[in-house]
N, CA, C and O atoms as a GROMACS GRO file, in nm:
protein
  532
    1UNK      N    1   5.255   3.117   0.444
    1UNK     CA    2   5.310   2.979   0.419
    1UNK      C    3   5.431   2.996   0.503
    1UNK      O    4   5.514   3.082   0.474
    2UNK      N    5   5.447   2.899   0.629
    2UNK     CA    6   5.572   2.876   0.703
    2UNK      C    7   5.647   2.815   0.652
    2UNK      O    8   5.623   2.771   0.540
    3UNK      N    9   5.788   2.787   0.728
    3UNK     CA   10   5.892   2.758   0.681
    3UNK      C   11   5.893   2.582   0.686
    3UNK      O   12   5.969   2.508   0.623
    4UNK      N   13   5.778   2.542   0.784
    4UNK     CA   14   5.772   2.386   0.757
    4UNK      C   15   5.686   2.339   0.662
    4UNK      O   16   5.674   2.218   0.649
    5UNK      N   17   5.619   2.422   0.588
    5UNK     CA   18   5.537   2.407   0.459
    5UNK      C   19   5.640   2.398   0.346
    5UNK      O   20   5.640   2.304   0.267
    6UNK      N   21   5.726   2.499   0.342
    6UNK     CA   22   5.817   2.537   0.222
    6UNK      C   23   5.926   2.393   0.244
    6UNK      O   24   5.962   2.328   0.146
    7UNK      N   25   5.960   2.364   0.355
    7UNK     CA   26   6.033   2.236   0.367
    7UNK      C   27   5.985   2.089   0.320
    7UNK      O   28   6.045   1.996   0.266
    8UNK      N   29   5.856   2.107   0.363
    8UNK     CA   30   5.773   1.982   0.318
    8UNK      C   31   5.771   1.998   0.155
    8UNK      O   32   5.824   1.913   0.083
    9UNK      N   33   5.719   2.093   0.113
    9UNK     CA   34   5.701   2.087  -0.045
    9UNK      C   35   5.845   2.071  -0.073
    9UNK      O   36   5.856   1.981  -0.156
   10UNK      N   37   5.961   2.118  -0.040
   10UNK     CA   38   6.087   2.103  -0.107
   10UNK      C   39   6.141   1.971  -0.084
   10UNK      O   40   6.234   1.937  -0.157
   11UNK      N   41   6.102   1.895   0.000
   11UNK     CA   42   6.123   1.758   0.034
   11UNK      C   43   6.038   1.663  -0.059
   11UNK      O   44   6.079   1.560  -0.111
   12UNK      N   45   5.933   1.707  -0.067
   12UNK     CA   46   5.835   1.622  -0.165
   12UNK      C   47   5.857   1.646  -0.273
   12UNK      O   48   5.816   1.552  -0.340
   13UNK      N   49   5.919   1.756  -0.365
   13UNK     CA   50   5.931   1.776  -0.501
   13UNK      C   51   6.099   1.719  -0.516
   13UNK      O   52   6.146   1.709  -0.630
   14UNK      N   53   6.168   1.689  -0.417
   14UNK     CA   54   6.308   1.651  -0.432
   14UNK      C   55   6.271   1.486  -0.447
   14UNK      O   56   6.329   1.428  -0.539
   15UNK      N   57   6.192   1.420  -0.376
   15UNK     CA   58   6.189   1.277  -0.370
   15UNK      C   59   6.103   1.230  -0.527
   15UNK      O   60   6.131   1.140  -0.606
   16UNK      N   61   5.990   1.332  -0.530
   16UNK     CA   62   5.913   1.299  -0.669
   16UNK      C   63   6.010   1.331  -0.782
   16UNK      O   64   6.014   1.261  -0.883
   17UNK      N   65   6.086   1.431  -0.765
   17UNK     CA   66   6.181   1.469  -0.914
   17UNK      C   67   6.299   1.324  -0.914
   17UNK      O   68   6.350   1.277  -1.016
   18UNK      N   69   6.319   1.283  -0.796
   18UNK     CA   70   6.426   1.159  -0.811
   18UNK      C   71   6.356   1.038  -0.842
   18UNK      O   72   6.423   0.954  -0.901
   19UNK      N   73   6.208   1.004  -0.810
   19UNK     CA   74   6.158   0.911  -0.866
   19UNK      C   75   6.113   0.911  -1.029
   19UNK      O   76   6.097   0.808  -1.095
   20UNK      N   77   6.100   1.022  -1.070
   20UNK     CA   78   6.078   1.057  -1.222
   20UNK      C   79   6.214   1.073  -1.302
   20UNK      O   80   6.210   1.083  -1.425
   21UNK      N   81   6.330   1.076  -1.233
   21UNK     CA   82   6.444   1.065  -1.272
   21UNK      C   83   6.479   0.939  -1.309
   21UNK      O   84   6.528   0.925  -1.421
   22UNK      N   85   6.459   0.818  -1.219
   22UNK     CA   86   6.482   0.696  -1.199
   22UNK      C   87   6.380   0.641  -1.318
   22UNK      O   88   6.421   0.611  -1.430
   23UNK      N   89   6.254   0.634  -1.279
   23UNK     CA   90   6.170   0.555  -1.359
   23UNK      C   91   6.125   0.630  -1.502
   23UNK      O   92   6.107   0.555  -1.597
   24UNK      N   93   6.108   0.753  -1.519
   24UNK     CA   94   6.061   0.857  -1.593
   24UNK      C   95   5.938   0.894  -1.612
   24UNK      O   96   5.900   0.960  -1.708
   25UNK      N   97   5.870   0.854  -1.521
   25UNK     CA   98   5.711   0.926  -1.492
   25UNK      C   99   5.678   0.877  -1.343
   25UNK      O  100   5.725   0.770  -1.306
   26UNK      N  101   5.603   0.948  -1.263
   26UNK     CA  102   5.513   0.963  -1.140
   26UNK      C  103   5.579   1.082  -1.058
   26UNK      O  104   5.578   1.080  -0.935
   27UNK      N  105   5.626   1.168  -1.116
   27UNK     CA  106   5.612   1.284  -1.020
   27UNK      C  107   5.486   1.307  -0.990
   27UNK      O  108   5.453   1.311  -0.872
   28UNK      N  109   5.425   1.320  -1.056
   28UNK     CA  110   5.249   1.375  -1.028
   28UNK      C  111   5.186   1.267  -0.911
   28UNK      O  112   5.108   1.300  -0.822
   29UNK      N  113   5.239   1.131  -0.933
   29UNK     CA  114   5.173   1.029  -0.862
   29UNK      C  115   5.234   1.102  -0.719
   29UNK      O  116   5.164   1.164  -0.639
   30UNK      N  117   5.326   1.089  -0.711
   30UNK     CA  118   5.401   1.128  -0.557
   30UNK      C  119   5.361   1.256  -0.506
   30UNK      O  120   5.329   1.268  -0.388
   31UNK      N  121   5.361   1.359  -0.592
   31UNK     CA  122   5.393   1.501  -0.550
   31UNK      C  123   5.236   1.538  -0.521
   31UNK      O  124   5.208   1.608  -0.424
   32UNK      N  125   5.151   1.496  -0.594
   32UNK     CA  126   5.021   1.570  -0.601
   32UNK      C  127   4.941   1.554  -0.465
   32UNK      O  128   4.886   1.653  -0.417
   33UNK      N  129   4.932   1.425  -0.397
   33UNK     CA  130   4.887   1.372  -0.280
   33UNK      C  131   4.959   1.443  -0.138
   33UNK      O  132   4.911   1.486  -0.034
   34UNK      N  133   5.079   1.432  -0.182
   34UNK     CA  134   5.168   1.541  -0.052
   34UNK      C  135   5.177   1.673  -0.067
   34UNK      O  136   5.203   1.740   0.033
   35UNK      N  137   5.160   1.726  -0.172
   35UNK     CA  138   5.143   1.863  -0.193
   35UNK      C  139   4.990   1.898  -0.120
   35UNK      O  140   4.983   2.005  -0.060
   36UNK      N  141   4.915   1.843  -0.124
   36UNK     CA  142   4.792   1.847  -0.048
   36UNK      C  143   4.779   1.870   0.095
   36UNK      O  144   4.689   1.930   0.153
   37UNK      N  145   4.915   1.794   0.158
   37UNK     CA  146   4.920   1.821   0.300
   37UNK      C  147   4.965   1.942   0.328
   37UNK      O  148   4.955   1.975   0.446
   38UNK      N  149   5.026   2.045   0.230
   38UNK     CA  150   5.076   2.176   0.265
   38UNK      C  151   5.013   2.283   0.201
   38UNK      O  152   5.033   2.398   0.242
   39UNK      N  153   4.921   2.256   0.083
   39UNK     CA  154   4.860   2.413   0.040
   39UNK      C  155   4.724   2.319  -0.012
   39UNK      O  156   4.706   2.198  -0.019
   40UNK      N  157   4.639   2.436  -0.044
   40UNK     CA  158   4.519   2.397  -0.097
   40UNK      C  159   4.508   2.330  -0.242
   40UNK      O  160   4.598   2.349  -0.324
   41UNK      N  161   4.397   2.250  -0.272
   41UNK     CA  162   4.402   2.165  -0.375
   41UNK      C  163   4.430   2.253  -0.503
   41UNK      O  164   4.501   2.192  -0.584
   42UNK      N  165   4.397   2.368  -0.539
   42UNK     CA  166   4.411   2.439  -0.642
   42UNK      C  167   4.547   2.467  -0.644
   42UNK      O  168   4.596   2.429  -0.751
   43UNK      N  169   4.618   2.513  -0.577
   43UNK     CA  170   4.760   2.566  -0.545
   43UNK      C  171   4.863   2.425  -0.589
   43UNK      O  172   4.965   2.422  -0.658
   44UNK      N  173   4.792   2.319  -0.521
   44UNK     CA  174   4.902   2.201  -0.554
   44UNK      C  175   4.882   2.150  -0.726
   44UNK      O  176   4.966   2.117  -0.810
   45UNK      N  177   4.756   2.158  -0.732
   45UNK     CA  178   4.748   2.093  -0.898
   45UNK      C  179   4.853   2.214  -0.970
   45UNK      O  180   4.927   2.187  -1.064
   46UNK      N  181   4.846   2.322  -0.919
   46UNK     CA  182   4.909   2.404  -1.033
   46UNK      C  183   5.053   2.378  -1.036
   46UNK      O  184   5.121   2.368  -1.137
   47UNK      N  185   5.103   2.365  -0.882
   47UNK     CA  186   5.243   2.322  -0.879
   47UNK      C  187   5.285   2.219  -0.948
   47UNK      O  188   5.397   2.228  -0.999
   48UNK      N  189   5.215   2.110  -0.964
   48UNK     CA  190   5.250   2.022  -0.988
   48UNK      C  191   5.266   2.022  -1.132
   48UNK      O  192   5.361   1.964  -1.185
   49UNK      N  193   5.181   2.082  -1.194
   49UNK     CA  194   5.155   2.099  -1.357
   49UNK      C  195   5.283   2.197  -1.388
   49UNK      O  196   5.335   2.179  -1.498
   50UNK      N  197   5.330   2.279  -1.319
   50UNK     CA  198   5.438   2.378  -1.322
   50UNK      C  199   5.574   2.293  -1.357
   50UNK      O  200   5.639   2.286  -1.462
   51UNK      N  201   5.592   2.228  -1.222
   51UNK     CA  202   5.707   2.158  -1.219
   51UNK      C  203   5.728   2.053  -1.291
   51UNK      O  204   5.841   2.012  -1.318
   52UNK      N  205   5.594   1.986  -1.340
   52UNK     CA  206   5.593   1.850  -1.421
   52UNK      C  207   5.643   1.917  -1.575
   52UNK      O  208   5.718   1.849  -1.646
   53UNK      N  209   5.604   2.034  -1.615
   53UNK     CA  210   5.630   2.057  -1.769
   53UNK      C  211   5.772   2.095  -1.755
   53UNK      O  212   5.852   2.059  -1.841
   54UNK      N  213   5.817   2.177  -1.632
   54UNK     CA  214   5.966   2.241  -1.630
   54UNK      C  215   6.031   2.082  -1.636
   54UNK      O  216   6.112   2.074  -1.729
   55UNK      N  217   6.016   1.959  -1.564
   55UNK     CA  218   6.102   1.880  -1.582
   55UNK      C  219   6.090   1.796  -1.730
   55UNK      O  220   6.183   1.725  -1.766
   56UNK      N  221   5.981   1.810  -1.803
   56UNK     CA  222   5.966   1.741  -1.906
   56UNK      C  223   6.023   1.840  -2.005
   56UNK      O  224   6.055   1.778  -2.107
   57UNK      N  225   6.048   1.967  -2.015
   57UNK     CA  226   6.123   2.042  -2.081
   57UNK      C  227   6.271   2.021  -2.091
   57UNK      O  228   6.327   2.039  -2.199
   58UNK      N  229   6.341   1.982  -1.977
   58UNK     CA  230   6.455   1.952  -1.941
   58UNK      C  231   6.482   1.807  -2.026
   58UNK      O  232   6.580   1.797  -2.099
   59UNK      N  233   6.385   1.694  -2.008
   59UNK     CA  234   6.414   1.590  -2.053
   59UNK      C  235   6.389   1.566  -2.222
   59UNK      O  236   6.461   1.498  -2.295
   60UNK      N  237   6.312   1.612  -2.246
   60UNK     CA  238   6.261   1.619  -2.407
   60UNK      C  239   6.369   1.582  -2.496
   60UNK      O  240   6.385   1.481  -2.564
   61UNK      N  241   6.444   1.689  -2.481
   61UNK     CA  242   6.536   1.739  -2.598
   61UNK      C  243   6.628   1.617  -2.621
   61UNK      O  244   6.673   1.601  -2.735
   62UNK      N  245   6.660   1.531  -2.524
   62UNK     CA  246   6.754   1.410  -2.501
   62UNK      C  247   6.661   1.298  -2.580
   62UNK      O  248   6.713   1.208  -2.647
   63UNK      N  249   6.525   1.312  -2.564
   63UNK     CA  250   6.454   1.171  -2.599
   63UNK      C  251   6.394   1.211  -2.751
   63UNK      O  252   6.315   1.123  -2.785
   64UNK      N  253   6.403   1.288  -2.827
   64UNK     CA  254   6.353   1.331  -2.952
   64UNK      C  255   6.374   1.237  -3.046
   64UNK      O  256   6.283   1.221  -3.128
   65UNK      N  257   6.483   1.163  -3.057
   65UNK     CA  258   6.502   1.064  -3.151
   65UNK      C  259   6.448   0.919  -3.106
   65UNK      O  260   6.460   0.822  -3.182
   66UNK      N  261   6.399   0.910  -3.000
   66UNK     CA  262   6.353   0.770  -2.927
   66UNK      C  263   6.216   0.815  -2.943
   66UNK      O  264   6.155   0.736  -2.872
   67UNK      N  265   6.124   0.902  -2.998
   67UNK     CA  266   6.011   0.901  -2.967
   67UNK      C  267   5.945   0.870  -3.118
   67UNK      O  268   5.988   0.909  -3.227
   68UNK      N  269   5.844   0.798  -3.094
   68UNK     CA  270   5.742   0.748  -3.232
   68UNK      C  271   5.625   0.813  -3.233
   68UNK      O  272   5.518   0.787  -3.177
   69UNK      N  273   5.663   0.918  -3.316
   69UNK     CA  274   5.543   1.012  -3.406
   69UNK      C  275   5.405   0.980  -3.363
   69UNK      O  276   5.330   1.055  -3.301
   70UNK      N  277   5.376   0.834  -3.415
   70UNK     CA  278   5.252   0.786  -3.438
   70UNK      C  279   5.189   0.781  -3.249
   70UNK      O  280   5.078   0.823  -3.215
   71UNK      N  281   5.268   0.735  -3.177
   71UNK     CA  282   5.226   0.690  -3.047
   71UNK      C  283   5.230   0.845  -2.978
   71UNK      O  284   5.135   0.880  -2.907
   72UNK      N  285   5.339   0.934  -2.999
   72UNK     CA  286   5.296   1.068  -2.964
   72UNK      C  287   5.160   1.166  -3.000
   72UNK      O  288   5.115   1.256  -2.929
   73UNK      N  289   5.109   1.120  -3.136
   73UNK     CA  290   4.988   1.172  -3.180
   73UNK      C  291   4.883   1.121  -3.111
   73UNK      O  292   4.795   1.201  -3.078
   74UNK      N  293   4.872   1.021  -3.084
   74UNK     CA  294   4.775   0.937  -3.028
   74UNK      C  295   4.753   1.007  -2.839
   74UNK      O  296   4.656   1.051  -2.777
   75UNK      N  297   4.894   0.984  -2.807
   75UNK     CA  298   4.905   1.039  -2.651
   75UNK      C  299   4.809   1.210  -2.659
   75UNK      O  300   4.716   1.251  -2.590
   76UNK      N  301   4.883   1.270  -2.771
   76UNK     CA  302   4.849   1.402  -2.773
   76UNK      C  303   4.669   1.411  -2.767
   76UNK      O  304   4.594   1.434  -2.672
   77UNK      N  305   4.647   1.386  -2.890
   77UNK     CA  306   4.478   1.335  -2.913
   77UNK      C  307   4.417   1.294  -2.782
   77UNK      O  308   4.336   1.382  -2.752
   78UNK      N  309   4.418   1.193  -2.686
   78UNK     CA  310   4.388   1.138  -2.601
   78UNK      C  311   4.405   1.257  -2.498
   78UNK      O  312   4.296   1.296  -2.456
   79UNK      N  313   4.512   1.325  -2.447
   79UNK     CA  314   4.509   1.433  -2.371
   79UNK      C  315   4.431   1.534  -2.399
   79UNK      O  316   4.375   1.589  -2.303
   80UNK      N  317   4.409   1.578  -2.520
   80UNK     CA  318   4.307   1.716  -2.590
   80UNK      C  319   4.161   1.631  -2.552
   80UNK      O  320   4.076   1.718  -2.540
   81UNK      N  321   4.115   1.531  -2.536
   81UNK     CA  322   4.018   1.472  -2.534
   81UNK      C  323   4.000   1.478  -2.334
   81UNK      O  324   3.906   1.541  -2.286
   82UNK      N  325   4.071   1.429  -2.271
   82UNK     CA  326   4.070   1.418  -2.146
   82UNK      C  327   4.083   1.560  -2.070
   82UNK      O  328   4.032   1.568  -1.958
   83UNK      N  329   4.156   1.683  -2.132
   83UNK     CA  330   4.180   1.794  -2.083
   83UNK      C  331   4.053   1.848  -2.040
   83UNK      O  332   4.054   1.873  -1.920
   84UNK      N  333   3.956   1.870  -2.093
   84UNK     CA  334   3.850   1.950  -2.054
   84UNK      C  335   3.770   1.885  -1.970
   84UNK      O  336   3.706   1.948  -1.886
   85UNK      N  337   3.763   1.754  -1.977
   85UNK     CA  338   3.675   1.670  -1.886
   85UNK      C  339   3.717   1.666  -1.745
   85UNK      O  340   3.634   1.664  -1.654
   86UNK      N  341   3.864   1.663  -1.721
   86UNK     CA  342   3.939   1.677  -1.582
   86UNK      C  343   3.923   1.818  -1.548
   86UNK      O  344   3.878   1.840  -1.435
   87UNK      N  345   3.949   1.916  -1.621
   87UNK     CA  346   3.912   2.078  -1.553
   87UNK      C  347   3.772   2.096  -1.518
   87UNK      O  348   3.735   2.182  -1.439
   88UNK      N  349   3.702   2.023  -1.571
   88UNK     CA  350   3.562   2.042  -1.515
   88UNK      C  351   3.538   1.958  -1.426
   88UNK      O  352   3.438   1.991  -1.363
   89UNK      N  353   3.589   1.851  -1.386
   89UNK     CA  354   3.574   1.759  -1.299
   89UNK      C  355   3.656   1.821  -1.186
   89UNK      O  356   3.630   1.788  -1.071
   90UNK      N  357   3.754   1.909  -1.211
   90UNK     CA  358   3.821   1.977  -1.085
   90UNK      C  359   3.780   2.075  -1.085
   90UNK      O  360   3.818   2.113  -0.974
   91UNK      N  361   3.712   2.175  -1.136
   91UNK     CA  362   3.624   2.307  -1.076
   91UNK      C  363   3.500   2.252  -1.019
   91UNK      O  364   3.459   2.313  -0.921
   92UNK      N  365   3.434   2.156  -1.056
   92UNK     CA  366   3.314   2.105  -0.965
   92UNK      C  367   3.355   2.037  -0.844
   92UNK      O  368   3.266   2.012  -0.763
   93UNK      N  369   3.475   2.002  -0.818
   93UNK     CA  370   3.524   1.912  -0.704
   93UNK      C  371   3.513   1.998  -0.568
   93UNK      O  372   3.567   2.108  -0.555
   94UNK      N  373   3.436   1.934  -0.466
   94UNK     CA  374   3.431   1.976  -0.323
   94UNK      C  375   3.597   1.971  -0.295
   94UNK      O  376   3.664   1.869  -0.307
   95UNK      N  377   3.655   2.119  -0.250
   95UNK     CA  378   3.789   2.104  -0.173
   95UNK      C  379   3.812   1.989  -0.085
   95UNK      O  380   3.902   1.908  -0.107
   96UNK      N  381   3.708   1.979   0.041
   96UNK     CA  382   3.686   1.913   0.124
   96UNK      C  383   3.703   1.771   0.110
   96UNK      O  384   3.768   1.704   0.189
   97UNK      N  385   3.626   1.711  -0.023
   97UNK     CA  386   3.625   1.562  -0.068
   97UNK      C  387   3.802   1.547  -0.136
   97UNK      O  388   3.860   1.439  -0.135
   98UNK      N  389   3.846   1.638  -0.175
   98UNK     CA  390   3.936   1.624  -0.262
   98UNK      C  391   4.081   1.612  -0.150
   98UNK      O  392   4.183   1.554  -0.186
   99UNK      N  393   4.066   1.670  -0.026
   99UNK     CA  394   4.142   1.686   0.067
   99UNK      C  395   4.137   1.549   0.191
   99UNK      O  396   4.201   1.542   0.296
  100UNK      N  397   4.045   1.458   0.136
  100UNK     CA  398   3.985   1.340   0.223
  100UNK      C  399   4.081   1.311   0.348
  100UNK      O  400   4.053   1.312   0.468
  101UNK      N  401   4.210   1.282   0.280
  101UNK     CA  402   4.296   1.215   0.422
  101UNK      C  403   4.342   1.335   0.492
  101UNK      O  404   4.337   1.328   0.615
  102UNK      N  405   4.379   1.427   0.448
  102UNK     CA  406   4.416   1.562   0.578
  102UNK      C  407   4.287   1.598   0.646
  102UNK      O  408   4.291   1.629   0.764
  103UNK      N  409   4.170   1.596   0.579
  103UNK     CA  410   4.060   1.625   0.704
  103UNK      C  411   4.080   1.560   0.852
  103UNK      O  412   4.070   1.628   0.954
  104UNK      N  413   4.112   1.413   0.852
  104UNK     CA  414   4.135   1.331   0.969
  104UNK      C  415   4.248   1.368   1.037
  104UNK      O  416   4.248   1.354   1.159
  105UNK      N  417   4.355   1.418   0.975
  105UNK     CA  418   4.463   1.469   1.062
  105UNK      C  419   4.482   1.649   1.076
  105UNK      O  420   4.573   1.702   1.140
  106UNK      N  421   4.413   1.697   1.028
  106UNK     CA  422   4.432   1.825   1.057
  106UNK      C  423   4.334   1.894   1.138
  106UNK      O  424   4.219   1.914   1.099
  107UNK      N  425   4.387   1.939   1.273
  107UNK     CA  426   4.298   1.960   1.422
  107UNK      C  427   4.204   2.073   1.375
  107UNK      O  428   4.099   2.080   1.438
  108UNK      N  429   4.224   2.173   1.265
  108UNK     CA  430   4.107   2.259   1.219
  108UNK      C  431   3.999   2.202   1.202
  108UNK      O  432   3.892   2.248   1.241
  109UNK      N  433   4.014   2.080   1.135
  109UNK     CA  434   3.875   1.985   1.079
  109UNK      C  435   3.842   1.876   1.169
  109UNK      O  436   3.768   1.788   1.123
  110UNK      N  437   3.894   1.863   1.322
  110UNK     CA  438   3.858   1.743   1.383
  110UNK      C  439   3.745   1.739   1.444
  110UNK      O  440   3.688   1.631   1.461
  111UNK      N  441   3.696   1.846   1.483
  111UNK     CA  442   3.559   1.927   1.570
  111UNK      C  443   3.446   1.867   1.447
  111UNK      O  444   3.359   1.783   1.473
  112UNK      N  445   3.466   1.922   1.324
  112UNK     CA  446   3.367   1.868   1.228
  112UNK      C  447   3.347   1.754   1.215
  112UNK      O  448   3.230   1.714   1.220
  113UNK      N  449   3.476   1.645   1.189
  113UNK     CA  450   3.471   1.520   1.140
  113UNK      C  451   3.400   1.440   1.259
  113UNK      O  452   3.327   1.346   1.229
  114UNK      N  453   3.420   1.472   1.381
  114UNK     CA  454   3.354   1.385   1.512
  114UNK      C  455   3.219   1.410   1.495
  114UNK      O  456   3.159   1.305   1.470
  115UNK      N  457   3.151   1.505   1.499
  115UNK     CA  458   3.021   1.546   1.498
  115UNK      C  459   2.936   1.457   1.377
  115UNK      O  460   2.832   1.392   1.382
  116UNK      N  461   3.024   1.484   1.276
  116UNK     CA  462   2.955   1.398   1.150
  116UNK      C  463   2.967   1.247   1.163
  116UNK      O  464   2.878   1.174   1.120
  117UNK      N  465   3.061   1.205   1.214
  117UNK     CA  466   3.085   1.082   1.219
  117UNK      C  467   2.996   1.016   1.347
  117UNK      O  468   2.954   0.902   1.330
  118UNK      N  469   2.972   1.072   1.451
  118UNK     CA  470   2.894   1.016   1.544
  118UNK      C  471   2.738   1.037   1.523
  118UNK      O  472   2.654   0.993   1.602
  119UNK      N  473   2.707   1.119   1.390
  119UNK     CA  474   2.579   1.108   1.379
  119UNK      C  475   2.562   1.005   1.236
  119UNK      O  476   2.448   0.977   1.199
  120UNK      N  477   2.630   0.975   1.192
  120UNK     CA  478   2.656   0.898   1.046
  120UNK      C  479   2.649   0.736   1.095
  120UNK      O  480   2.573   0.655   1.044
  121UNK      N  481   2.745   0.705   1.207
  121UNK     CA  482   2.754   0.580   1.242
  121UNK      C  483   2.738   0.573   1.396
  121UNK      O  484   2.812   0.645   1.464
  122UNK      N  485   2.659   0.504   1.448
  122UNK     CA  486   2.641   0.451   1.581
  122UNK      C  487   2.733   0.358   1.621
  122UNK      O  488   2.784   0.270   1.550
  123UNK      N  489   2.755   0.381   1.742
  123UNK     CA  490   2.874   0.272   1.803
  123UNK      C  491   2.840   0.145   1.798
  123UNK      O  492   2.718   0.125   1.797
  124UNK      N  493   2.917   0.043   1.793
  124UNK     CA  494   2.871  -0.073   1.793
  124UNK      C  495   2.800  -0.117   1.938
  124UNK      O  496   2.849  -0.064   2.037
  125UNK      N  497   2.702  -0.198   1.958
  125UNK     CA  498   2.644  -0.209   2.052
  125UNK      C  499   2.550  -0.116   2.111
  125UNK      O  500   2.490  -0.147   2.214
  126UNK      N  501   2.529   0.012   2.045
  126UNK     CA  502   2.458   0.122   2.111
  126UNK      C  503   2.343   0.103   2.064
  126UNK      O  504   2.336   0.054   1.951
  127UNK      N  505   2.236   0.132   2.127
  127UNK     CA  506   2.099   0.129   2.117
  127UNK      C  507   2.050   0.272   2.028
  127UNK      O  508   2.092   0.386   2.051
  128UNK      N  509   1.969   0.241   1.940
  128UNK     CA  510   1.920   0.374   1.875
  128UNK      C  511   1.798   0.435   1.936
  128UNK      O  512   1.690   0.384   1.964
  129UNK      N  513   1.843   0.560   1.950
  129UNK     CA  514   1.744   0.637   2.025
  129UNK      C  515   1.673   0.728   1.935
  129UNK      O  516   1.731   0.818   1.875
  130UNK      N  517   1.544   0.705   1.925
  130UNK     CA  518   1.471   0.794   1.824
  130UNK      C  519   1.450   0.919   1.899
  130UNK      O  520   1.430   0.919   2.020
  131UNK      N  521   1.454   1.022   1.828
  131UNK     CA  522   1.405   1.161   1.886
  131UNK      C  523   1.290   1.207   1.935
  131UNK      O  524   1.208   1.238   1.849
  132UNK      N  525   1.252   1.223   2.067
  132UNK     CA  526   1.130   1.254   2.122
  132UNK      C  527   1.057   1.365   2.081
  132UNK      O  528   1.135   1.458   2.059
  133UNK      N  529   0.942   1.395   2.063
  133UNK     CA  530   0.882   1.514   1.990
  133UNK      C  531   0.769   1.537   2.118
  133UNK      O  532   0.687   1.628   2.112
   0.00000   0.00000   0.00000
């Protein structure tokens, strides 16, 4: 990983953490898609989870008295139900589809996109030619 990737991750982390301190949520909403520009999906999700957990550990002690226990219980129950579903979906997801936005801007994937798009969609006004046997 080069210096530009580290700088991108650091800048993304800074602005996502700033959003989190201002609003109380949103770190993962901002960080996850931008991390995908710099690292593979598995590492991006791992980084988001680790940093979000660290931010929460720092913030939670100051909010303990303000937490409604019954609401927290409902949140934890929903998380426990959704976690296995999310893990299975992440495990089965195609990394190329997860990175959909990056594929079009990454030079390593441009040649593959051109061939797929050219076959999938004919240009406007172009006549369809059937292959001759």
